[in-house]
Backbone and ligand atoms as CSV (ligand in chain L), in Angstrom:
chain,resi,resn,atom,element,x,y,z
A,1,MET,N,N,-62.370,80.928,60.651
A,1,MET,CA,C,-63.510,81.660,60.100
A,1,MET,C,C,-63.056,83.051,59.645
A,2,LYS,N,N,-63.424,83.400,58.417
A,2,LYS,CA,C,-63.026,84.711,57.896
A,2,LYS,C,C,-63.951,85.806,58.418
A,3,ARG,N,N,-63.452,86.999,58.337
A,3,ARG,CA,C,-64.220,88.137,58.829
A,3,ARG,C,C,-65.552,88.258,58.047
A,4,ASN,N,N,-65.490,88.002,56.759
A,4,ASN,CA,C,-66.700,88.094,55.925
A,4,ASN,C,C,-67.766,87.089,56.361
A,5,ASP,N,N,-67.316,85.915,56.786
A,5,ASP,CA,C,-68.262,84.894,57.239
A,5,ASP,C,C,-69.010,85.377,58.475
A,6,VAL,N,N,-68.266,86.009,59.386
A,6,VAL,CA,C,-68.883,86.518,60.620
A,6,VAL,C,C,-69.936,87.562,60.275
A,7,VAL,N,N,-69.575,88.468,59.354
A,7,VAL,CA,C,-70.516,89.521,58.951
A,7,VAL,C,C,-71.772,88.885,58.347
A,8,LEU,N,N,-71.562,87.875,57.507
A,8,LEU,CA,C,-72.696,87.215,56.848
A,8,LEU,C,C,-73.629,86.590,57.881
A,9,ILE,N,N,-73.042,85.942,58.893
A,9,ILE,CA,C,-73.856,85.290,59.930
A,9,ILE,C,C,-74.667,86.334,60.701
A,10,ILE,N,N,-74.033,87.473,61.011
A,10,ILE,CA,C,-74.735,88.536,61.743
A,10,ILE,C,C,-75.894,89.062,60.906
A,11,VAL,N,N,-75.644,89.268,59.613
A,11,VAL,CA,C,-76.691,89.779,58.722
A,11,VAL,C,C,-77.859,88.791,58.657
A,12,LEU,N,N,-77.531,87.518,58.521
A,12,LEU,CA,C,-78.583,86.489,58.433
A,12,LEU,C,C,-79.388,86.419,59.729
A,13,ALA,N,N,-78.685,86.501,60.862
A,13,ALA,CA,C,-79.361,86.440,62.157
A,13,ALA,C,C,-80.291,87.634,62.328
A,14,ALA,N,N,-79.805,88.814,61.930
A,14,ALA,CA,C,-80.613,90.031,62.040
A,14,ALA,C,C,-81.850,89.914,61.159
A,15,ALA,N,N,-81.680,89.353,59.968
A,15,ALA,CA,C,-82.806,89.193,59.050
A,15,ALA,C,C,-83.835,88.233,59.638
A,16,ALA,N,N,-83.351,87.153,60.249
A,16,ALA,CA,C,-84.254,86.169,60.846
A,16,ALA,C,C,-85.064,86.808,61.964
A,17,VAL,N,N,-84.396,87.594,62.808
A,17,VAL,CA,C,-85.084,88.265,63.913
A,17,VAL,C,C,-86.106,89.248,63.357
A,18,GLY,N,N,-85.707,89.957,62.303
A,18,GLY,CA,C,-86.610,90.926,61.673
A,18,GLY,C,C,-87.863,90.250,61.139
A,19,ILE,N,N,-87.699,89.089,60.534
A,19,ILE,CA,C,-88.846,88.350,59.993
A,19,ILE,C,C,-89.761,87.915,61.131
A,20,LEU,N,N,-89.166,87.443,62.233
A,20,LEU,CA,C,-89.968,87.015,63.381
A,20,LEU,C,C,-90.785,88.173,63.941
A,21,ILE,N,N,-90.127,89.316,64.113
A,21,ILE,CA,C,-90.817,90.487,64.666
A,21,ILE,C,C,-91.905,90.946,63.701
A,22,GLY,N,N,-91.574,90.936,62.418
A,22,GLY,CA,C,-92.540,91.349,61.400
A,22,GLY,C,C,-93.781,90.481,61.441
A,23,ASN,N,N,-93.589,89.169,61.546
A,23,ASN,CA,C,-94.720,88.248,61.610
A,23,ASN,C,C,-95.578,88.520,62.830
A,24,ARG,N,N,-94.913,88.789,63.942
A,24,ARG,CA,C,-95.653,89.014,65.176
A,24,ARG,C,C,-96.525,90.265,65.062
A,25,LEU,N,N,-95.969,91.323,64.476
A,25,LEU,CA,C,-96.738,92.553,64.295
A,25,LEU,C,C,-97.922,92.291,63.368
A,26,GLU,N,N,-97.641,91.508,62.347
A,26,GLU,CA,C,-98.675,91.230,61.343
A,26,GLU,C,C,-99.864,90.508,61.974
A,27,THR,N,N,-99.600,89.618,62.950
A,27,THR,CA,C,-100.683,88.839,63.522
A,27,THR,C,C,-101.516,89.660,64.509
A,28,GLN,N,N,-101.039,90.848,64.866
A,28,GLN,CA,C,-101.807,91.677,65.799
A,28,GLN,C,C,-103.167,92.052,65.213
A,29,SER,N,N,-103.162,92.542,63.984
A,29,SER,CA,C,-104.424,92.865,63.354
A,29,SER,C,C,-104.667,91.859,62.241
A,30,GLY,N,N,-105.810,91.213,62.287
A,30,GLY,CA,C,-106.113,90.181,61.310
A,30,GLY,C,C,-106.490,90.776,59.968
A,31,ASP,N,N,-106.484,89.962,58.940
A,31,ASP,CA,C,-106.879,90.477,57.638
A,31,ASP,C,C,-107.920,89.586,56.951
A,32,THR,N,N,-108.378,88.569,57.675
A,32,THR,CA,C,-109.345,87.664,57.069
A,32,THR,C,C,-110.458,87.357,58.067
A,33,LEU,N,N,-111.684,87.366,57.567
A,33,LEU,CA,C,-112.817,86.945,58.397
A,33,LEU,C,C,-113.187,85.517,57.992
A,34,ILE,N,N,-113.196,84.640,58.980
A,34,ILE,CA,C,-113.602,83.256,58.752
A,34,ILE,C,C,-114.987,83.079,59.359
A,35,VAL,N,N,-115.932,82.602,58.576
A,35,VAL,CA,C,-117.277,82.338,59.083
A,35,VAL,C,C,-117.447,80.829,59.192
A,36,ARG,N,N,-117.674,80.377,60.412
A,36,ARG,CA,C,-117.829,78.939,60.635
A,36,ARG,C,C,-119.252,78.614,61.058
A,37,VAL,N,N,-119.779,77.508,60.567
A,37,VAL,CA,C,-121.056,76.971,61.033
A,37,VAL,C,C,-120.758,75.582,61.590
A,38,HIS,N,N,-121.028,75.401,62.865
A,38,HIS,CA,C,-120.711,74.144,63.559
A,38,HIS,C,C,-119.256,73.736,63.338
A,39,GLY,N,N,-118.362,74.710,63.380
A,39,GLY,CA,C,-116.932,74.424,63.315
A,39,GLY,C,C,-116.359,74.335,61.912
A,40,ALA,N,N,-117.203,74.165,60.914
A,40,ALA,CA,C,-116.705,74.050,59.538
A,40,ALA,C,C,-116.676,75.420,58.876
A,41,VAL,N,N,-115.619,75.702,58.139
A,41,VAL,CA,C,-115.499,76.991,57.468
A,41,VAL,C,C,-116.535,77.076,56.349
A,42,ALA,N,N,-117.421,78.072,56.453
A,42,ALA,CA,C,-118.477,78.226,55.455
A,42,ALA,C,C,-118.138,79.339,54.464
A,43,GLN,N,N,-117.541,80.424,54.979
A,43,GLN,CA,C,-117.221,81.573,54.127
A,43,GLN,C,C,-115.952,82.232,54.648
A,44,THR,N,N,-115.216,82.872,53.746
A,44,THR,CA,C,-114.096,83.710,54.162
A,44,THR,C,C,-114.183,85.044,53.431
A,45,TYR,N,N,-113.805,86.109,54.136
A,45,TYR,CA,C,-113.832,87.454,53.565
A,45,TYR,C,C,-112.509,88.135,53.857
A,46,SER,N,N,-112.105,89.000,52.960
A,46,SER,CA,C,-110.948,89.847,53.235
A,46,SER,C,C,-111.407,91.066,54.018
A,47,LEU,N,N,-110.611,91.438,55.025
A,47,LEU,CA,C,-110.962,92.633,55.807
A,47,LEU,C,C,-110.453,93.899,55.143
A,48,ARG,N,N,-109.722,93.727,54.052
A,48,ARG,CA,C,-109.101,94.890,53.413
A,48,ARG,C,C,-110.107,95.721,52.636
A,49,GLN,N,N,-111.279,95.142,52.380
A,49,GLN,CA,C,-112.297,95.928,51.688
A,49,GLN,C,C,-113.625,95.825,52.427
A,50,ASN,N,N,-114.376,96.896,52.387
A,50,ASN,CA,C,-115.682,96.906,53.036
A,50,ASN,C,C,-116.611,95.942,52.314
A,51,ASP,N,N,-117.380,95.214,53.119
A,51,ASP,CA,C,-118.243,94.194,52.538
A,51,ASP,C,C,-119.347,93.885,53.536
A,52,SER,N,N,-120.272,93.064,53.124
A,52,SER,CA,C,-121.285,92.577,54.054
A,52,SER,C,C,-121.699,91.196,53.591
A,53,GLY,N,N,-122.266,90.433,54.500
A,53,GLY,CA,C,-122.654,89.073,54.130
A,53,GLY,C,C,-123.709,88.547,55.066
A,54,THR,N,N,-124.274,87.411,54.686
A,54,THR,CA,C,-125.235,86.736,55.549
A,54,THR,C,C,-124.849,85.265,55.628
A,55,ILE,N,N,-125.186,84.677,56.755
A,55,ILE,CA,C,-124.910,83.256,56.937
A,55,ILE,C,C,-126.110,82.635,57.647
A,56,THR,N,N,-126.495,81.459,57.217
A,56,THR,CA,C,-127.608,80.754,57.851
A,56,THR,C,C,-127.048,79.623,58.705
A,57,GLY,N,N,-127.405,79.649,59.975
A,57,GLY,CA,C,-126.916,78.638,60.903
A,57,GLY,C,C,-128.004,77.652,61.281
A,58,ALA,N,N,-127.839,77.055,62.444
A,58,ALA,CA,C,-128.778,76.044,62.933
A,58,ALA,C,C,-130.180,76.626,63.065
A,59,GLY,N,N,-131.179,75.815,62.775
A,59,GLY,CA,C,-132.567,76.202,62.949
A,59,GLY,C,C,-132.990,77.341,62.038
A,60,GLY,N,N,-132.262,77.522,60.936
A,60,GLY,CA,C,-132.598,78.575,59.990
A,60,GLY,C,C,-132.307,79.978,60.498
A,61,ILE,N,N,-131.520,80.081,61.564
A,61,ILE,CA,C,-131.173,81.402,62.105
A,61,ILE,C,C,-130.222,82.105,61.136
A,62,GLN,N,N,-130.575,83.331,60.786
A,62,GLN,CA,C,-129.773,84.098,59.838
A,62,GLN,C,C,-129.060,85.241,60.528
A,63,LEU,N,N,-127.784,85.377,60.191
A,63,LEU,CA,C,-126.994,86.495,60.701
A,63,LEU,C,C,-126.546,87.349,59.523
A,64,SER,N,N,-126.705,88.669,59.673
A,64,SER,CA,C,-126.140,89.594,58.698
A,64,SER,C,C,-125.011,90.332,59.386
A,65,PHE,N,N,-123.889,90.419,58.679
A,65,PHE,CA,C,-122.740,91.092,59.286
A,65,PHE,C,C,-122.121,92.038,58.267
A,66,SER,N,N,-121.384,93.007,58.790
A,66,SER,CA,C,-120.739,93.972,57.908
A,66,SER,C,C,-119.253,94.044,58.223
A,67,ILE,N,N,-118.481,94.350,57.195
A,67,ILE,CA,C,-117.043,94.577,57.344
A,67,ILE,C,C,-116.797,96.029,56.950
A,68,GLU,N,N,-116.382,96.821,57.930
A,68,GLU,CA,C,-116.121,98.231,57.641
A,68,GLU,C,C,-114.777,98.618,58.207
A,69,GLN,N,N,-113.892,99.037,57.331
A,69,GLN,CA,C,-112.529,99.428,57.696
A,69,GLN,C,C,-111.883,98.411,58.633
A,70,GLY,N,N,-112.034,97.125,58.266
A,70,GLY,CA,C,-111.365,96.065,59.013
A,70,GLY,C,C,-112.086,95.638,60.278
A,71,HIS,N,N,-113.265,96.219,60.546
A,71,HIS,CA,C,-114.024,95.857,61.736
A,71,HIS,C,C,-115.276,95.079,61.336
A,72,VAL,N,N,-115.466,93.953,61.993
A,72,VAL,CA,C,-116.602,93.091,61.689
A,72,VAL,C,C,-117.623,93.192,62.810
A,73,SER,N,N,-118.887,93.403,62.438
A,73,SER,CA,C,-119.933,93.389,63.459
A,73,SER,C,C,-121.199,92.768,62.877
A,74,VAL,N,N,-121.982,92.154,63.769
A,74,VAL,CA,C,-123.258,91.567,63.364
A,74,VAL,C,C,-124.294,92.675,63.394
A,75,ILE,N,N,-124.922,92.918,62.262
A,75,ILE,CA,C,-125.881,94.028,62.211
A,75,ILE,C,C,-127.316,93.542,62.379
A,76,GLU,N,N,-127.556,92.250,62.038
A,76,GLU,CA,C,-128.908,91.749,62.218
A,76,GLU,C,C,-128.854,90.243,62.451
A,77,ALA,N,N,-129.696,89.776,63.357
A,77,ALA,CA,C,-129.752,88.345,63.609
A,77,ALA,C,C,-131.125,88.011,64.161
A,78,ASN,N,N,-131.677,86.875,63.745
A,78,ASN,CA,C,-132.987,86.493,64.280
A,78,ASN,C,C,-132.869,85.346,65.279
A,79,CYS,N,N,-131.709,85.313,65.977
A,79,CYS,CA,C,-131.542,84.330,67.044
A,79,CYS,C,C,-132.293,84.826,68.279
A,80,PRO,N,N,-132.617,83.908,69.214
A,80,PRO,CA,C,-133.424,84.326,70.372
A,80,PRO,C,C,-132.712,85.293,71.322
A,81,ASP,N,N,-131.392,85.167,71.488
A,81,ASP,CA,C,-130.750,85.967,72.540
A,81,ASP,C,C,-130.123,87.270,72.031
A,82,LYS,N,N,-129.831,87.365,70.755
A,82,LYS,CA,C,-129.254,88.576,70.136
A,82,LYS,C,C,-127.906,88.967,70.747
A,83,LEU,N,N,-127.267,88.018,71.404
A,83,LEU,CA,C,-125.973,88.343,72.018
A,83,LEU,C,C,-124.935,88.729,70.969
A,84,CYS,N,N,-125.003,88.057,69.809
A,84,CYS,CA,C,-124.030,88.341,68.752
A,84,CYS,C,C,-124.186,89.769,68.240
A,85,MET,N,N,-125.434,90.263,68.247
A,85,MET,CA,C,-125.682,91.631,67.768
A,85,MET,C,C,-125.127,92.675,68.726
A,86,SER,N,N,-125.118,92.338,70.013
A,86,SER,CA,C,-124.651,93.320,70.996
A,86,SER,C,C,-123.145,93.246,71.211
A,87,HIS,N,N,-122.496,92.261,70.564
A,87,HIS,CA,C,-121.033,92.138,70.684
A,87,HIS,C,C,-120.359,93.319,70.017
A,88,ARG,N,N,-119.289,93.808,70.642
A,88,ARG,CA,C,-118.562,94.926,70.018
A,88,ARG,C,C,-117.876,94.438,68.739
A,89,PRO,N,N,-117.637,95.354,67.799
A,89,PRO,CA,C,-116.973,94.960,66.551
A,89,PRO,C,C,-115.607,94.336,66.829
A,90,ILE,N,N,-115.240,93.352,66.008
A,90,ILE,CA,C,-113.947,92.690,66.167
A,90,ILE,C,C,-113.039,93.054,64.996
A,91,SER,N,N,-111.737,93.156,65.280
A,91,SER,CA,C,-110.796,93.530,64.216
A,91,SER,C,C,-109.441,92.855,64.384
A,92,LYS,N,N,-109.159,92.348,65.566
A,92,LYS,CA,C,-107.822,91.809,65.830
A,92,LYS,C,C,-107.775,90.297,65.657
A,93,ASN,N,N,-106.603,89.836,65.269
A,93,ASN,CA,C,-106.379,88.412,65.066
A,93,ASN,C,C,-106.791,87.612,66.300
A,94,GLY,N,N,-107.611,86.584,66.113
A,94,GLY,CA,C,-108.024,85.723,67.215
A,94,GLY,C,C,-109.333,86.136,67.852
A,95,GLU,N,N,-109.822,87.342,67.556
A,95,GLU,CA,C,-111.101,87.769,68.127
A,95,GLU,C,C,-112.237,87.065,67.387
A,96,SER,N,N,-113.347,86.886,68.102
A,96,SER,CA,C,-114.469,86.223,67.451
A,96,SER,C,C,-115.791,86.688,68.028
A,97,ILE,N,N,-116.824,86.587,67.206
A,97,ILE,CA,C,-118.199,86.783,67.655
A,97,ILE,C,C,-118.896,85.442,67.483
A,98,ILE,N,N,-119.491,84.969,68.561
A,98,ILE,CA,C,-120.128,83.658,68.520
A,98,ILE,C,C,-121.634,83.815,68.702
A,99,CYS,N,N,-122.376,83.163,67.831
A,99,CYS,CA,C,-123.831,83.081,68.007
A,99,CYS,C,C,-124.140,81.641,68.365
A,100,LEU,N,N,-124.328,81.397,69.645
A,100,LEU,CA,C,-124.535,80.028,70.123
A,100,LEU,C,C,-125.787,79.372,69.541
A,101,PRO,N,N,-126.936,80.062,69.554
A,101,PRO,CA,C,-128.148,79.403,69.042
A,101,PRO,C,C,-128.002,78.961,67.583
A,102,ALA,N,N,-127.244,79.718,66.792
A,102,ALA,CA,C,-127.081,79.380,65.372
A,102,ALA,C,C,-125.876,78.485,65.128
A,103,GLY,N,N,-125.003,78.357,66.121
A,103,GLY,CA,C,-123.774,77.589,65.941
A,103,GLY,C,C,-122.812,78.259,64.989
A,104,VAL,N,N,-122.897,79.599,64.916
A,104,VAL,CA,C,-122.077,80.356,63.972
A,104,VAL,C,C,-120.960,81.083,64.718
A,105,ILE,N,N,-119.761,81.038,64.154
A,105,ILE,CA,C,-118.633,81.776,64.709
A,105,ILE,C,C,-118.050,82.668,63.620
A,106,LEU,N,N,-117.966,83.962,63.917
A,106,LEU,CA,C,-117.239,84.896,63.052
A,106,LEU,C,C,-115.879,85.094,63.699
A,107,GLU,N,N,-114.824,84.807,62.970
A,107,GLU,CA,C,-113.498,84.749,63.574
A,107,GLU,C,C,-112.498,85.510,62.705
A,108,ILE,N,N,-111.698,86.354,63.355
A,108,ILE,CA,C,-110.674,87.104,62.630
A,108,ILE,C,C,-109.382,86.306,62.623
A,109,GLN,N,N,-108.768,86.231,61.459
A,109,GLN,CA,C,-107.481,85.550,61.358
A,109,GLN,C,C,-106.550,86.358,60.483
A,110,SER,N,N,-105.280,86.114,60.677
A,110,SER,CA,C,-104.279,86.692,59.793
A,110,SER,C,C,-103.888,85.628,58.782
A,111,SER,N,N,-103.905,85.987,57.509
A,111,SER,CA,C,-103.577,84.998,56.479
A,111,SER,C,C,-102.124,84.570,56.591
A,112,GLU,N,N,-101.261,85.478,57.102
A,112,GLU,CA,C,-99.845,85.139,57.304
A,112,GLU,C,C,-99.747,83.955,58.265
A,113,GLU,N,N,-100.532,84.032,59.317
A,113,GLU,CA,C,-100.482,82.979,60.317
A,113,GLU,C,C,-101.050,81.687,59.760
A,114,ALA,N,N,-102.087,81.817,58.939
A,114,ALA,CA,C,-102.687,80.631,58.336
A,114,ALA,C,C,-101.657,79.896,57.491
A,115,GLN,N,N,-100.846,80.667,56.742
A,115,GLN,CA,C,-99.802,80.052,55.928
A,115,GLN,C,C,-98.765,79.385,56.818
A,116,TYR,N,N,-98.403,80.073,57.891
A,116,TYR,CA,C,-97.415,79.546,58.818
A,116,TYR,C,C,-97.902,78.232,59.413
A,117,ASP,N,N,-99.169,78.219,59.813
A,117,ASP,CA,C,-99.766,77.013,60.373
A,117,ASP,C,C,-99.686,75.865,59.372
A,118,ALA,N,N,-99.960,76.206,58.113
A,118,ALA,CA,C,-99.981,75.184,57.077
A,118,ALA,C,C,-98.607,74.530,56.936
A,119,ILE,N,N,-97.564,75.356,57.081
A,119,ILE,CA,C,-96.197,74.835,56.941
A,119,ILE,C,C,-95.861,73.940,58.136
A,120,VAL,N,N,-96.259,74.395,59.335
A,120,VAL,CA,C,-95.905,73.669,60.552
A,120,VAL,C,C,-96.607,72.314,60.611
A,121,ARG,N,N,-97.869,72.310,60.175
A,121,ARG,CA,C,-98.630,71.067,60.322
A,121,ARG,C,C,-98.177,70.085,59.295
L,1,ZN,ZN,ZN,-127.012,85.408,67.876
């Protein structure tokens, strides 16, 4: 093995480790809001821009939510328990706000991870 080959292998290994670490950091804070009704994806939003939306779940229950500086919170809901409204804002990958009576889940995901999942599956 030539000296250049050894250097090349070290560079490649370092790059691979860097990509792994980069991906891990990226998944810490999510960049996509997934809105599910009974488990099916109904809407997706980017967290990179401020936005707001509404979703109608089971029994005609309506949830209004806002996206502000990457934080998602339910601002209005006509469900009986209002638990989703009292939930703290979510911003990190894997966090979710669930409205059980409506069967609605607001879920933060990282699009990087979604792509990774797609490749693995
Ligand atoms: Zn609710």
